Every structure is written in structure tokens, then in C-alpha cells.
LUMLUMNU-544966 format. One record per residue (C-alpha): y, z, x; residue in three letters; residue number from 0. Coordinates in nm, 3 decimals. Layout:
// LUMLUMNU-544966
<node Y="Y" Z="Z" X="X" code="ALA" pos="NUM"/>
...
***
This chain:
// LUMLUMNU-544966
<node Y="0.000" Z="0.000" X="0.000" code="MET" pos="0"/>
<node Y="0.327" Z="-0.110" X="0.169" code="PRO" pos="1"/>
<node Y="0.558" Z="0.186" X="0.224" code="GLN" pos="2"/>
<node Y="0.852" Z="0.266" X="0.446" code="VAL" pos="3"/>
<node Y="0.985" Z="0.611" X="0.537" code="ARG" pos="4"/>
<node Y="1.361" Z="0.639" X="0.492" code="VAL" pos="5"/>
<node Y="1.575" Z="0.951" X="0.482" code="ASN" pos="6"/>
<node Y="1.268" Z="1.173" X="0.463" code="GLY" pos="7"/>
<node Y="1.110" Z="0.988" X="0.169" code="ASN" pos="8"/>
<node Y="0.831" Z="0.736" X="0.148" code="MET" pos="9"/>
<node Y="0.943" Z="0.437" X="-0.057" code="LEU" pos="10"/>
<node Y="0.691" Z="0.190" X="-0.196" code="TYR" pos="11"/>
<node Y="0.782" Z="-0.177" X="-0.194" code="TYR" pos="12"/>
<node Y="0.618" Z="-0.495" X="-0.318" code="ARG" pos="13"/>
<node Y="0.644" Z="-0.801" X="-0.097" code="GLU" pos="14"/>
<node Y="0.558" Z="-1.167" X="-0.146" code="ILE" pos="15"/>
<node Y="0.668" Z="-1.496" X="0.008" code="GLY" pos="16"/>
<node Y="0.812" Z="-1.622" X="0.334" code="GLU" pos="17"/>
<node Y="1.150" Z="-1.708" X="0.476" code="GLY" pos="18"/>
<node Y="1.482" Z="-1.523" X="0.467" code="PRO" pos="19"/>
<node Y="1.458" Z="-1.191" X="0.284" code="ALA" pos="20"/>
<node Y="1.571" Z="-1.123" X="-0.071" code="ALA" pos="21"/>
<node Y="1.597" Z="-0.758" X="-0.175" code="LEU" pos="22"/>
<node Y="1.545" Z="-0.686" X="-0.546" code="PHE" pos="23"/>
<node Y="1.685" Z="-0.361" X="-0.688" code="VAL" pos="24"/>
<node Y="1.561" Z="-0.237" X="-1.025" code="HIS" pos="25"/>
<node Y="1.749" Z="-0.048" X="-1.294" code="GLY" pos="26"/>
<node Y="1.696" Z="0.270" X="-1.496" code="PHE" pos="27"/>
<node Y="1.435" Z="0.387" X="-1.588" code="PRO" pos="28"/>
<node Y="1.233" Z="0.107" X="-1.435" code="LEU" pos="29"/>
<node Y="1.059" Z="0.011" X="-1.112" code="ASP" pos="30"/>
<node Y="0.985" Z="-0.298" X="-0.902" code="HIS" pos="31"/>
<node Y="0.784" Z="-0.443" X="-1.192" code="GLY" pos="32"/>
<node Y="1.100" Z="-0.571" X="-1.359" code="VAL" pos="33"/>
<node Y="1.118" Z="-0.840" X="-1.087" code="TRP" pos="34"/>
<node Y="0.758" Z="-0.965" X="-1.083" code="LEU" pos="35"/>
<node Y="0.838" Z="-1.303" X="-1.238" code="ASP" pos="36"/>
<node Y="1.129" Z="-1.372" X="-1.004" code="GLN" pos="37"/>
<node Y="0.929" Z="-1.273" X="-0.698" code="MET" pos="38"/>
<node Y="0.647" Z="-1.506" X="-0.789" code="ARG" pos="39"/>
<node Y="0.887" Z="-1.786" X="-0.878" code="GLY" pos="40"/>
<node Y="1.092" Z="-1.760" X="-0.558" code="LEU" pos="41"/>
<node Y="0.821" Z="-1.684" X="-0.302" code="ALA" pos="42"/>
<node Y="0.835" Z="-2.044" X="-0.178" code="HIS" pos="43"/>
<node Y="1.194" Z="-1.998" X="-0.052" code="VAL" pos="44"/>
<node Y="1.231" Z="-1.626" X="0.016" code="ARG" pos="45"/>
<node Y="1.049" Z="-1.326" X="0.150" code="ARG" pos="46"/>
<node Y="1.089" Z="-1.127" X="-0.171" code="CYS" pos="47"/>
<node Y="1.094" Z="-0.748" X="-0.130" code="ILE" pos="48"/>
<node Y="1.127" Z="-0.515" X="-0.430" code="ALA" pos="49"/>
<node Y="1.129" Z="-0.143" X="-0.350" code="PRO" pos="50"/>
<node Y="1.081" Z="0.141" X="-0.593" code="ASP" pos="51"/>
<node Y="1.398" Z="0.346" X="-0.555" code="LEU" pos="52"/>
<node Y="1.373" Z="0.710" X="-0.455" code="ARG" pos="53"/>
<node Y="1.158" Z="0.895" X="-0.711" code="GLY" pos="54"/>
<node Y="1.077" Z="0.583" X="-0.916" code="PHE" pos="55"/>
<node Y="0.749" Z="0.398" X="-0.949" code="GLY" pos="56"/>
<node Y="0.510" Z="0.461" X="-0.659" code="ARG" pos="57"/>
<node Y="0.772" Z="0.611" X="-0.428" code="SER" pos="58"/>
<node Y="0.764" Z="0.980" X="-0.340" code="ASP" pos="59"/>
<node Y="0.869" Z="1.239" X="-0.600" code="PRO" pos="60"/>
<node Y="1.218" Z="1.381" X="-0.560" code="VAL" pos="61"/>
<node Y="1.358" Z="1.731" X="-0.547" code="VAL" pos="62"/>
<node Y="1.720" Z="1.612" X="-0.567" code="ASP" pos="63"/>
<node Y="1.905" Z="1.731" X="-0.875" code="GLN" pos="64"/>
<node Y="2.132" Z="1.427" X="-0.858" code="THR" pos="65"/>
<node Y="2.034" Z="1.081" X="-0.738" code="LEU" pos="66"/>
<node Y="2.373" Z="0.949" X="-0.635" code="THR" pos="67"/>
<node Y="2.439" Z="0.579" X="-0.607" code="MET" pos="68"/>
<node Y="2.543" Z="0.633" X="-0.244" code="GLU" pos="69"/>
<node Y="2.214" Z="0.809" X="-0.170" code="MET" pos="70"/>
<node Y="2.012" Z="0.525" X="-0.319" code="LEU" pos="71"/>
<node Y="2.228" Z="0.267" X="-0.140" code="ALA" pos="72"/>
<node Y="2.173" Z="0.440" X="0.193" code="ASP" pos="73"/>
<node Y="1.798" Z="0.435" X="0.127" code="ASP" pos="74"/>
<node Y="1.818" Z="0.057" X="0.085" code="LEU" pos="75"/>
<node Y="2.024" Z="0.023" X="0.400" code="ILE" pos="76"/>
<node Y="1.752" Z="0.209" X="0.585" code="GLN" pos="77"/>
<node Y="1.485" Z="-0.014" X="0.427" code="VAL" pos="78"/>
<node Y="1.666" Z="-0.326" X="0.548" code="VAL" pos="79"/>
<node Y="1.699" Z="-0.185" X="0.898" code="GLU" pos="80"/>
<node Y="1.345" Z="-0.043" X="0.916" code="ALA" pos="81"/>
<node Y="1.191" Z="-0.374" X="0.807" code="LEU" pos="82"/>
<node Y="1.440" Z="-0.571" X="1.019" code="ARG" pos="83"/>
<node Y="1.516" Z="-0.813" X="0.738" code="ILE" pos="84"/>
<node Y="1.896" Z="-0.825" X="0.727" code="GLY" pos="85"/>
<node Y="2.107" Z="-0.987" X="0.616" code="PRO" pos="86"/>
<node Y="1.947" Z="-1.013" X="0.271" code="VAL" pos="87"/>
<node Y="2.007" Z="-1.184" X="-0.058" code="ASP" pos="88"/>
<node Y="2.077" Z="-0.880" X="-0.276" code="LEU" pos="89"/>
<node Y="1.963" Z="-0.903" X="-0.639" code="VAL" pos="90"/>
<node Y="2.033" Z="-0.602" X="-0.859" code="ALA" pos="91"/>
<node Y="1.991" Z="-0.510" X="-1.225" code="LEU" pos="92"/>
<node Y="2.189" Z="-0.255" X="-1.429" code="SER" pos="93"/>
<node Y="2.178" Z="0.079" X="-1.239" code="MET" pos="94"/>
<node Y="2.061" Z="-0.127" X="-0.943" code="GLY" pos="95"/>
<node Y="2.398" Z="-0.303" X="-0.965" code="GLY" pos="96"/>
<node Y="2.576" Z="0.030" X="-0.920" code="TYR" pos="97"/>
<node Y="2.361" Z="0.086" X="-0.611" code="VAL" pos="98"/>
<node Y="2.428" Z="-0.268" X="-0.485" code="ALA" pos="99"/>
<node Y="2.804" Z="-0.221" X="-0.510" code="LEU" pos="100"/>
<node Y="2.776" Z="0.104" X="-0.316" code="ALA" pos="101"/>
<node Y="2.574" Z="-0.081" X="-0.050" code="LEU" pos="102"/>
<node Y="2.834" Z="-0.359" X="-0.037" code="LEU" pos="103"/>
<node Y="3.102" Z="-0.099" X="0.018" code="GLU" pos="104"/>
<node Y="2.905" Z="0.079" X="0.291" code="LEU" pos="105"/>
<node Y="2.742" Z="-0.214" X="0.475" code="ARG" pos="106"/>
<node Y="2.866" Z="-0.556" X="0.362" code="PRO" pos="107"/>
<node Y="2.729" Z="-0.701" X="0.687" code="ASP" pos="108"/>
<node Y="2.374" Z="-0.658" X="0.554" code="LEU" pos="109"/>
<node Y="2.430" Z="-0.891" X="0.256" code="VAL" pos="110"/>
<node Y="2.400" Z="-1.272" X="0.270" code="ARG" pos="111"/>
<node Y="2.450" Z="-1.328" X="-0.105" code="SER" pos="112"/>
<node Y="2.458" Z="-1.107" X="-0.414" code="VAL" pos="113"/>
<node Y="2.342" Z="-1.146" X="-0.773" code="ALA" pos="114"/>
<node Y="2.454" Z="-0.877" X="-1.019" code="LEU" pos="115"/>
<node Y="2.247" Z="-0.876" X="-1.336" code="VAL" pos="116"/>
<node Y="2.352" Z="-0.696" X="-1.657" code="ALA" pos="117"/>
<node Y="2.570" Z="-0.441" X="-1.482" code="THR" pos="118"/>
<node Y="2.929" Z="-0.323" X="-1.447" code="ARG" pos="119"/>
<node Y="3.158" Z="-0.201" X="-1.169" code="ALA" pos="120"/>
<node Y="3.354" Z="0.066" X="-1.355" code="GLY" pos="121"/>
<node Y="3.273" Z="0.435" X="-1.386" code="ALA" pos="122"/>
<node Y="3.160" Z="0.613" X="-1.702" code="ASP" pos="123"/>
<node Y="3.427" Z="0.724" X="-1.941" code="GLY" pos="124"/>
<node Y="3.424" Z="1.050" X="-2.134" code="VAL" pos="125"/>
<node Y="3.214" Z="0.911" X="-2.418" code="GLU" pos="126"/>
<node Y="2.961" Z="0.748" X="-2.185" code="ALA" pos="127"/>
<node Y="2.925" Z="1.068" X="-1.983" code="ARG" pos="128"/>
<node Y="2.858" Z="1.267" X="-2.298" code="ALA" pos="129"/>
<node Y="2.603" Z="1.005" X="-2.401" code="GLY" pos="130"/>
<node Y="2.415" Z="1.049" X="-2.074" code="ARG" pos="131"/>
<node Y="2.404" Z="1.427" X="-2.121" code="ASP" pos="132"/>
<node Y="2.268" Z="1.372" X="-2.471" code="ALA" pos="133"/>
<node Y="2.000" Z="1.137" X="-2.337" code="MET" pos="134"/>
<node Y="1.890" Z="1.395" X="-2.080" code="ALA" pos="135"/>
<node Y="1.851" Z="1.651" X="-2.357" code="ALA" pos="136"/>
<node Y="1.653" Z="1.407" X="-2.571" code="ARG" pos="137"/>
<node Y="1.418" Z="1.331" X="-2.283" code="ILE" pos="138"/>
<node Y="1.333" Z="1.697" X="-2.234" code="LEU" pos="139"/>
<node Y="1.294" Z="1.747" X="-2.608" code="ASP" pos="140"/>
<node Y="1.107" Z="1.432" X="-2.709" code="GLY" pos="141"/>
<node Y="0.943" Z="1.313" X="-2.388" code="GLY" pos="142"/>
<node Y="0.905" Z="0.973" X="-2.227" code="ARG" pos="143"/>
<node Y="0.732" Z="0.810" X="-2.522" code="ALA" pos="144"/>
<node Y="1.033" Z="0.892" X="-2.737" code="SER" pos="145"/>
<node Y="1.264" Z="0.756" X="-2.465" code="LEU" pos="146"/>
<node Y="1.060" Z="0.436" X="-2.452" code="ALA" pos="147"/>
<node Y="1.090" Z="0.399" X="-2.830" code="ASP" pos="148"/>
<node Y="1.466" Z="0.439" X="-2.801" code="GLU" pos="149"/>
<node Y="1.505" Z="0.194" X="-2.514" code="LEU" pos="150"/>
<node Y="1.289" Z="-0.068" X="-2.682" code="MET" pos="151"/>
<node Y="1.566" Z="-0.091" X="-2.940" code="GLN" pos="152"/>
<node Y="1.849" Z="-0.088" X="-2.686" code="VAL" pos="153"/>
<node Y="1.741" Z="-0.280" X="-2.377" code="LEU" pos="154"/>
<node Y="1.576" Z="-0.585" X="-2.535" code="LEU" pos="155"/>
<node Y="1.716" Z="-0.869" X="-2.741" code="GLY" pos="156"/>
<node Y="1.651" Z="-0.934" X="-3.108" code="ARG" pos="157"/>
<node Y="1.318" Z="-1.116" X="-3.063" code="ASP" pos="158"/>
<node Y="1.147" Z="-0.995" X="-2.744" code="PRO" pos="159"/>
<node Y="0.799" Z="-1.106" X="-2.650" code="THR" pos="160"/>
<node Y="0.514" Z="-0.858" X="-2.662" code="ARG" pos="161"/>
<node Y="0.481" Z="-0.891" X="-2.285" code="LEU" pos="162"/>
<node Y="0.844" Z="-0.787" X="-2.234" code="ALA" pos="163"/>
<node Y="0.795" Z="-0.491" X="-2.466" code="GLN" pos="164"/>
<node Y="0.475" Z="-0.388" X="-2.290" code="ALA" pos="165"/>
<node Y="0.626" Z="-0.410" X="-1.943" code="ARG" pos="166"/>
<node Y="0.929" Z="-0.205" X="-2.047" code="LEU" pos="167"/>
<node Y="0.716" Z="0.065" X="-2.206" code="ARG" pos="168"/>
<node Y="0.485" Z="0.082" X="-1.902" code="SER" pos="169"/>
<node Y="0.776" Z="0.135" X="-1.666" code="MET" pos="170"/>
<node Y="0.958" Z="0.392" X="-1.880" code="VAL" pos="171"/>
<node Y="0.649" Z="0.598" X="-1.957" code="GLU" pos="172"/>
<node Y="0.545" Z="0.617" X="-1.591" code="SER" pos="173"/>
<node Y="0.879" Z="0.744" X="-1.459" code="THR" pos="174"/>
<node Y="0.884" Z="1.111" X="-1.360" code="ARG" pos="175"/>
<node Y="1.101" Z="1.346" X="-1.563" code="TYR" pos="176"/>
<node Y="1.277" Z="1.477" X="-1.252" code="GLU" pos="177"/>
<node Y="1.370" Z="1.121" X="-1.160" code="THR" pos="178"/>
<node Y="1.499" Z="1.045" X="-1.509" code="LEU" pos="179"/>
<node Y="1.731" Z="1.345" X="-1.506" code="LEU" pos="180"/>
<node Y="1.844" Z="1.292" X="-1.147" code="GLY" pos="181"/>
<node Y="1.928" Z="0.927" X="-1.208" code="ALA" pos="182"/>
<node Y="2.114" Z="1.006" X="-1.530" code="ILE" pos="183"/>
<node Y="2.326" Z="1.258" X="-1.343" code="GLU" pos="184"/>
<node Y="2.388" Z="1.012" X="-1.062" code="GLY" pos="185"/>
<node Y="2.499" Z="0.737" X="-1.300" code="MET" pos="186"/>
<node Y="2.722" Z="0.981" X="-1.486" code="LYS" pos="187"/>
<node Y="2.897" Z="1.085" X="-1.164" code="GLU" pos="188"/>
<node Y="2.921" Z="0.741" X="-1.003" code="ARG" pos="189"/>
<node Y="3.251" Z="0.612" X="-0.868" code="ARG" pos="190"/>
<node Y="3.454" Z="0.322" X="-1.003" code="ASP" pos="191"/>
<node Y="3.390" Z="0.031" X="-0.766" code="ARG" pos="192"/>
<node Y="3.595" Z="-0.244" X="-0.924" code="ARG" pos="193"/>
<node Y="3.802" Z="-0.263" X="-0.606" code="THR" pos="194"/>
<node Y="3.486" Z="-0.359" X="-0.416" code="VAL" pos="195"/>
<node Y="3.454" Z="-0.682" X="-0.615" code="LEU" pos="196"/>
<node Y="3.755" Z="-0.850" X="-0.462" code="GLY" pos="197"/>
<node Y="3.622" Z="-0.780" X="-0.113" code="ARG" pos="198"/>
<node Y="3.294" Z="-0.966" X="-0.170" code="ILE" pos="199"/>
<node Y="3.306" Z="-1.276" X="0.049" code="THR" pos="200"/>
<node Y="2.944" Z="-1.393" X="0.024" code="VAL" pos="201"/>
<node Y="2.811" Z="-1.631" X="-0.244" code="PRO" pos="202"/>
<node Y="2.773" Z="-1.441" X="-0.571" code="ALA" pos="203"/>
<node Y="2.635" Z="-1.479" X="-0.921" code="ALA" pos="204"/>
<node Y="2.669" Z="-1.264" X="-1.232" code="VAL" pos="205"/>
<node Y="2.382" Z="-1.297" X="-1.481" code="ILE" pos="206"/>
<node Y="2.352" Z="-1.148" X="-1.829" code="ALA" pos="207"/>
<node Y="2.200" Z="-1.198" X="-2.173" code="GLY" pos="208"/>
<node Y="2.414" Z="-1.284" X="-2.472" code="ASP" pos="209"/>
<node Y="2.240" Z="-1.017" X="-2.683" code="GLU" pos="210"/>
<node Y="2.298" Z="-0.728" X="-2.442" code="ASP" pos="211"/>
<node Y="2.365" Z="-0.414" X="-2.647" code="ARG" pos="212"/>
<node Y="2.482" Z="-0.206" X="-2.350" code="LEU" pos="213"/>
<node Y="2.732" Z="-0.432" X="-2.176" code="ILE" pos="214"/>
<node Y="2.958" Z="-0.667" X="-2.369" code="SER" pos="215"/>
<node Y="3.013" Z="-1.027" X="-2.268" code="LEU" pos="216"/>
<node Y="3.380" Z="-0.943" X="-2.213" code="ASP" pos="217"/>
<node Y="3.274" Z="-0.685" X="-1.951" code="GLU" pos="218"/>
<node Y="3.039" Z="-0.936" X="-1.790" code="ILE" pos="219"/>
<node Y="3.312" Z="-1.200" X="-1.773" code="ARG" pos="220"/>
<node Y="3.551" Z="-0.944" X="-1.624" code="GLU" pos="221"/>
<node Y="3.291" Z="-0.856" X="-1.359" code="LEU" pos="222"/>
<node Y="3.243" Z="-1.221" X="-1.264" code="ALA" pos="223"/>
<node Y="3.618" Z="-1.287" X="-1.259" code="ALA" pos="224"/>
<node Y="3.666" Z="-1.000" X="-1.015" code="GLY" pos="225"/>
<node Y="3.440" Z="-1.158" X="-0.749" code="ILE" pos="226"/>
<node Y="3.595" Z="-1.455" X="-0.566" code="PRO" pos="227"/>
<node Y="3.400" Z="-1.771" X="-0.645" code="GLY" pos="228"/>
<node Y="3.125" Z="-1.596" X="-0.843" code="ALA" pos="229"/>
<node Y="2.916" Z="-1.808" X="-1.078" code="ARG" pos="230"/>
<node Y="2.862" Z="-1.668" X="-1.430" code="LEU" pos="231"/>
<node Y="2.526" Z="-1.732" X="-1.600" code="VAL" pos="232"/>
<node Y="2.478" Z="-1.624" X="-1.963" code="ILE" pos="233"/>
<node Y="2.118" Z="-1.647" X="-2.089" code="VAL" pos="234"/>
<node Y="2.090" Z="-1.713" X="-2.465" code="PRO" pos="235"/>
<node Y="1.863" Z="-1.492" X="-2.674" code="GLY" pos="236"/>
<node Y="1.826" Z="-1.221" X="-2.412" code="SER" pos="237"/>
<node Y="1.919" Z="-0.856" X="-2.412" code="GLY" pos="238"/>
<node Y="1.985" Z="-0.623" X="-2.120" code="HIS" pos="239"/>
<node Y="1.652" Z="-0.687" X="-1.945" code="LEU" pos="240"/>
<node Y="1.700" Z="-1.057" X="-1.896" code="VAL" pos="241"/>
<node Y="1.465" Z="-1.078" X="-1.591" code="PRO" pos="242"/>
<node Y="1.162" Z="-0.993" X="-1.808" code="ILE" pos="243"/>
<node Y="1.284" Z="-1.140" X="-2.136" code="GLU" pos="244"/>
<node Y="1.377" Z="-1.484" X="-2.002" code="HIS" pos="245"/>
<node Y="1.254" Z="-1.496" X="-1.642" code="PRO" pos="246"/>
<node Y="1.285" Z="-1.870" X="-1.577" code="GLU" pos="247"/>
<node Y="1.665" Z="-1.902" X="-1.625" code="PRO" pos="248"/>
<node Y="1.711" Z="-1.599" X="-1.401" code="VAL" pos="249"/>
<node Y="1.487" Z="-1.746" X="-1.132" code="SER" pos="250"/>
<node Y="1.668" Z="-2.079" X="-1.154" code="GLN" pos="251"/>
<node Y="2.008" Z="-1.911" X="-1.121" code="ALA" pos="252"/>
<node Y="1.885" Z="-1.719" X="-0.818" code="LEU" pos="253"/>
<node Y="1.738" Z="-2.029" X="-0.656" code="LEU" pos="254"/>
<node Y="2.069" Z="-2.210" X="-0.703" code="GLU" pos="255"/>
<node Y="2.251" Z="-1.914" X="-0.550" code="LEU" pos="256"/>
<node Y="2.015" Z="-1.906" X="-0.252" code="PHE" pos="257"/>
<node Y="2.029" Z="-2.280" X="-0.191" code="GLN" pos="258"/>
<node Y="2.392" Z="-2.335" X="-0.281" code="GLY" pos="259"/>
<node Y="2.320" Z="-2.624" X="-0.515" code="ARG" pos="260"/>
<node Y="2.194" Z="-2.713" X="-0.862" code="LYS" pos="261"/>
<node Y="1.816" Z="-2.742" X="-0.887" code="VAL" pos="262"/>
<node Y="1.563" Z="-2.856" X="-1.142" code="VAL" pos="263"/>
<node Y="1.336" Z="-2.573" X="-1.267" code="TRP" pos="264"/>
<node Y="1.044" Z="-2.529" X="-1.247" code="PRO" pos="265"/>
<node Y="0.993" Z="-2.676" X="-0.904" code="ARG" pos="266"/>
***
């Protein structure tokens, strides 16, 4: 089982393909499995590496009360350096986008291109922070199955496939409670990184579904407009988890980002 020790923790990662490295960063409360379709689809052009963030998936359990975005970003920096794969094409979903922006602020030299998927750069407001506290309480009261039921209604579009539903439920119900609470606290306390956007000088893409219930299309357009030269890709009929709901348009957008040109998909 491929693992790398960083900052005192063993992180699991899945790897497939050859060539320059692409680093895939999952969201909350997920694991590397959210990227399986993209990794398989892009293995002919990239060495695709998808770690389980600290405490998630098959990585070591955590004792941290708060999983800060800076902590998770530093873990990824250490992964890149330990595996000697930099600079990387950085692909990040939702909470992973918060981590990616922290990484871009800390070590922009490690990034060759960046794709931000269904995420935002701003910090939580008062209402959002209260909502995260309420979610933490619901998790302890109702358990992971109840959380999975809730997220099935929030993270997916109006007509998700059974496979997308199954993969989401598998990831949610296998995430440790300590990790859930630590990540919620970290997202609640994260910094506003909108100023980072204008300093991104590498090729960039912003990808989202038009049925996302968590992040409005206006927010997505604002995110893309803040990054010089970023390409905006809106996937019809998809919710927040566009990589598992409509994997082929996401893979095509990533391939075009990596190669710097329009391509015909599938190849």
C-alpha cells in the first residue's frame, strides 16, 4: 500500500500513470476515491497521485482538534517533496480547493497548473460558521449514516447515477468522526484567500456544476474572474461533486489545461 510519512503522519496515496505529476486533492468528507475516473482517464498523460488527506481514507487517524487548511497544505508540500514530483498540476475539489489556495500562498513554485473544482476563495461568514457548528452537533447525534443521507441531498445534482450515490455514501460512511469534526473546525476557521487569486500566474481552470447547491454560479464566476487567464467550465446537470457525477467533461477540461489546447474526448 503506497504511503508517505509527512509531519509525523502516514498518508496513503493512490498512483497511476506516467509523465509529469498531477496531484489530486479531495474534499470533505471524502477521500481519494472521488478522483478515480479522472486518474484512469488521464493516466496516459500524467502520473496521477491522489492522497488521502490527514485523517481521511486510509491515512493515519488524527489527534488534532482542528485540521487547518495550512496544516493540510503543508502535508501536501511535504508529499510533493518526499516523492520528488514537483512542480505538479494541482487539481482540487471543494475543501481541497481551500487547501490548494493555502498551498499556492505558501509554495507557488511547486505548482505547474491549477484546477479549482466547486470551491471558493472567501472565508465563512457568521451564518456559514454557525451552520458548520450545527453540522458537527448533528454528526455526533445522528452518526455518519445520517450525515450521508443529508449530503446525498446536498452534494449531488437533481438526477445522480446510482454509482455516484454509492461512491459518495461509501466515502462519507468510512470517514472517522474525529476527522469529520477536525475538518469542520478547520474549514470554519479558514482565512479569506481571495487576494491569492490575482497572484496565480500558472495556467488555471475553474470547474463547477450548474446544479451545485453549495456554491452559486455567481460565486464560481467571481472565482474564475479573480485568476488571470483562468478558463471557466460549467458542467450541465451536475451538482457539487462533478468529478463523480459527470467525470468525462471534468477529465476533458483537465486534459485541455494540461496540454494547453482543445482536445477531442475520449481519446
